C-alpha positions in Angstrom: 112.6 -110.9 14.4 116.0 -109.0 14.8 119.0 -111.1 15.7 120.0 -110.8 19.4 123.7 -109.9 19.6 125.7 -111.8 22.2 126.8 -109.7 25.2 130.3 -108.5 24.9 132.2 -109.2 28.1 134.5 -106.4 29.4 138.2 -107.1 29.3 139.6 -107.9 32.7 143.0 -106.2 32.8 145.1 -103.9 35.0 147.2 -101.6 32.8 150.3 -99.8 34.1 150.4 -96.7 31.8 153.4 -94.4 31.6 152.6 -90.7 31.1 154.8 -87.8 30.1 157.4 -86.5 32.6 156.9 -82.9 31.2 156.1 -82.5 27.6 152.5 -83.6 27.0 153.5 -84.9 23.5 155.6 -87.6 25.1 152.8 -90.1 25.3 152.1 -93.1 23.0 149.0 -93.6 20.9 148.5 -96.9 22.7 148.6 -95.1 26.1 145.9 -92.7 25.0 143.7 -95.4 23.5 144.1 -97.5 26.7 143.1 -94.6 29.0 140.0 -94.0 26.8 138.8 -97.6 26.8 139.3 -98.6 30.4 136.5 -98.3 33.0 138.6 -96.6 35.7 141.8 -94.6 35.8 143.7 -94.6 39.1 145.7 -91.4 39.4 148.2 -90.3 42.0 146.7 -86.8 42.0 143.5 -86.4 40.0 143.9 -82.7 39.8 147.4 -83.0 38.3 146.3 -85.7 35.8 143.3 -83.7 34.7 145.5 -81.5 32.5 146.8 -84.5 30.6 143.4 -86.2 30.3 141.6 -83.0 29.2 144.4 -82.4 26.6 143.7 -85.7 25.0 139.9 -85.6 25.5 139.9 -88.6 27.8 136.7 -88.7 29.8 137.2 -91.9 31.7 136.3 -91.9 35.4 139.4 -90.9 37.4 140.0 -91.9 41.0 142.7 -91.0 43.5 145.2 -93.7 44.3 148.3 -92.6 46.2 150.8 -93.7 48.8 148.6 -93.2 51.9 145.5 -94.9 50.6 147.0 -97.7 48.5 146.7 -100.4 51.1 143.1 -99.5 52.0 142.0 -99.2 48.3 143.6 -102.4 46.9 140.9 -104.9 48.0 138.1 -102.8 46.5 140.0 -102.4 43.2 140.8 -106.1 43.0 137.1 -106.8 43.5 136.2 -104.4 40.7 138.7 -106.1 38.4 137.3 -109.5 39.2 133.8 -108.2 38.4 134.9 -107.5 34.8 136.1 -103.9 34.9 139.4 -102.8 33.3 141.6 -100.4 35.3 144.6 -98.2 34.3 147.1 -97.0 36.8 149.0 -93.7 36.1 151.3 -91.6 38.2 151.8 -87.8 38.2 154.6 -88.2 35.7 156.5 -91.1 34.1 156.2 -94.8 34.7 154.1 -95.9 37.7 155.8 -97.9 40.5 159.2 -96.2 39.9 159.3 -94.3 43.2 155.5 -94.1 43.0 152.6 -96.1 44.4 151.4 -99.3 42.7 153.5 -102.2 43.8 151.0 -103.5 46.3 148.2 -103.3 43.7 150.2 -105.1 41.0 151.3 -107.8 43.5 147.7 -108.5 44.7 146.5 -108.5 41.1 149.0 -111.1 40.1 148.1 -113.2 43.2 144.4 -113.0 42.1 145.2 -114.2 38.6 144.4 -110.8 37.1 146.6 -110.1 34.1 148.8 -107.0 34.3 149.9 -105.2 31.1 152.5 -102.4 30.9 152.0 -99.6 28.5 155.6 -98.3 28.3 156.7 -94.7 28.0 158.8 -91.9 29.7 160.9 -92.4 32.8 163.0 -89.6 34.3 165.9 -91.9 35.5 166.4 -93.6 32.1 166.0 -90.4 30.1 168.6 -88.7 32.3 171.0 -91.7 32.0 170.8 -91.7 28.2 171.9 -88.0 28.0 174.3 -87.9 30.9 177.5 -89.1 29.3 177.9 -91.4 32.2 178.3 -95.2 31.7 175.0 -96.9 31.1 176.1 -100.5 30.7 175.5 -101.2 34.4 173.5 -99.0 36.9 171.5 -99.1 40.1 168.4 -97.0 40.9 167.9 -96.0 44.5 164.8 -93.8 44.3 164.6 -90.7 46.5 167.3 -90.0 48.9 166.3 -89.8 52.6 165.2 -86.3 53.7 167.2 -86.5 57.0 170.9 -85.8 56.7 172.1 -88.8 58.8 170.1 -91.3 56.7 171.1 -89.5 53.5 174.8 -89.7 54.3 174.4 -93.4 55.0 172.7 -93.9 51.6 175.3 -92.0 49.7 178.1 -93.9 51.6 176.6 -97.2 50.4 177.4 -96.4 46.8 181.1 -96.3 47.5 181.2 -100.1 47.3 179.4 -100.5 43.9 181.1 -100.5 40.6 178.4 -99.0 38.5 176.4 -95.8 37.9 174.2 -94.9 40.8 170.9 -93.0 40.2 168.9 -91.1 42.7 166.0 -88.6 42.7 166.1 -85.4 44.8 163.8 -82.6 45.5 164.6 -78.9 44.9 164.4 -78.2 48.6 167.3 -80.5 49.4 169.4 -80.5 46.3 172.1 -78.1 47.6 172.4 -79.9 51.0 172.6 -83.2 49.2 175.3 -81.9 46.8 177.4 -80.8 49.8 176.9 -84.3 51.3 178.0 -85.8 48.0 181.1 -83.7 47.9 182.0 -84.6 51.5 181.7 -88.4 50.9 182.7 -88.8 47.3 185.4 -86.2 47.0 185.9 -83.4 44.5 186.9 -85.5 41.5 183.9 -87.8 41.1 181.9 -87.2 38.0 178.2 -86.5 38.6 175.2 -85.5 36.5 172.4 -83.3 37.6 169.3 -83.5 35.3 166.1 -81.5 35.8 163.1 -80.3 34.0 163.5 -83.1 31.5 161.5 -82.6 28.3 160.4 -79.2 29.4 161.4 -75.7 28.2 164.1 -75.3 30.8 165.6 -78.8 30.5 169.0 -78.9 32.1 171.5 -81.7 32.1 174.9 -80.9 33.6 177.7 -83.5 33.9 180.7 -82.3 35.8 182.8 -82.6 39.0 180.8 -81.7 42.2 182.5 -78.4 43.0 181.4 -77.0 39.6 177.9 -78.4 40.0 177.6 -76.8 43.5 178.8 -73.5 42.0 176.0 -73.8 39.4 173.4 -74.3 42.0 174.5 -71.4 44.1 174.9 -69.0 41.2 171.1 -68.5 40.9 168.2 -69.6 43.1 166.4 -70.7 39.9 169.0 -73.3 39.3 167.8 -75.2 42.4 164.2 -75.4 41.1 162.7 -78.6 39.6 162.8 -82.2 40.5 166.4 -83.6 40.1 167.8 -86.8 38.8 171.3 -87.4 40.2 173.6 -89.8 38.4 177.0 -90.7 40.0 179.7 -92.3 38.0 181.6 -95.2 39.4 185.0 -94.5 40.9 187.4 -95.1 38.0 190.5 -95.1 40.3 188.9 -97.8 42.5 188.1 -99.9 39.5 191.6 -99.7 38.1 193.1 -100.6 41.5 190.7 -103.6 41.7 191.7 -104.8 38.3 195.4 -104.5 39.2 194.8 -106.5 42.3 192.9 -109.1 40.4 195.8 -109.6 37.9 198.1 -110.3 40.8 196.1 -112.7 42.9 194.4 -114.8 40.2 197.6 -116.6 39.1 198.4 -117.4 42.7 194.8 -118.8 43.3 194.8 -120.7 40.1 198.0 -122.5 41.1 196.0 -124.0 44.0 192.5 -124.5 42.8 190.1 -124.5 39.8 189.0 -121.4 37.9 185.5 -121.3 39.4 186.7 -121.4 43.0 189.5 -119.0 42.3 187.1 -116.5 40.7 184.8 -116.7 43.8 187.6 -115.9 46.2 189.0 -113.2 43.9 185.6 -111.5 43.7 185.4 -111.3 47.5 188.9 -109.8 47.8 188.7 -107.3 44.9 185.0 -106.5 45.0 184.9 -107.2 41.3 181.9 -109.3 40.2 182.4 -113.0 40.1 181.6 -113.3 36.4 184.3 -110.9 35.4 186.8 -112.7 37.7 185.9 -116.0 36.1 186.4 -114.7 32.6 189.8 -113.4 33.5 190.6 -116.7 35.2 189.9 -118.9 32.2 192.1 -116.7 30.0 195.2 -117.5 32.1 
């Protein structure tokens, strides 16, 4: 009598799988293997993802999962995961959840005790930052800028108070208008990088002052095509002024109080982070 093999239970797992941002070769072997073995692939646009899946002979069932159906679809997906199915989430390009749907699904999966595993890969913001020539030791990512000018101006104005590189996404339809808003708010000397078509044939990464970047956009309508990553350097003049102010007030504060309290007050006055203020304080 033949031996009865035990039933192999399916792996319960939600995979967050990064896909290429342009060049189809920019996908890991692990990502391909994961997309082949899972029971379901959730794709932001199944028609868009079909090109990638076909290219790598991935025949896994693919289902639409996008911003406007995420809340309605989550309960059903969690139920499928609990039943023993494995699921992979992909976006149209790059790493899911980075200005793309998926946060609600991941949150509910974690609440339900379902393990979530990231399969890392391409990301437009990080790729642009690496090649921009703008400081990468500290940065903030703000996703897509608002489409309406009033809200967009408010969002751009908010970065005036941060002492690190700011990263935004922008569409080709609004890149020129956004550039003009940037110039109005940040001035003509701020260093900015425009990166588009990353990893594609017409990849463009330009780091310059805003008037020159605007001239580039206006020189040819084709220069405004493609999804843009905008990277804005911190204001060097503001940083220098803050450091000078810190060197003046710290000795005065330290004469009256301890280093920790002096650093806290100095940080509020100069807008320099408290950790840096404290390091300077203990050196005096």
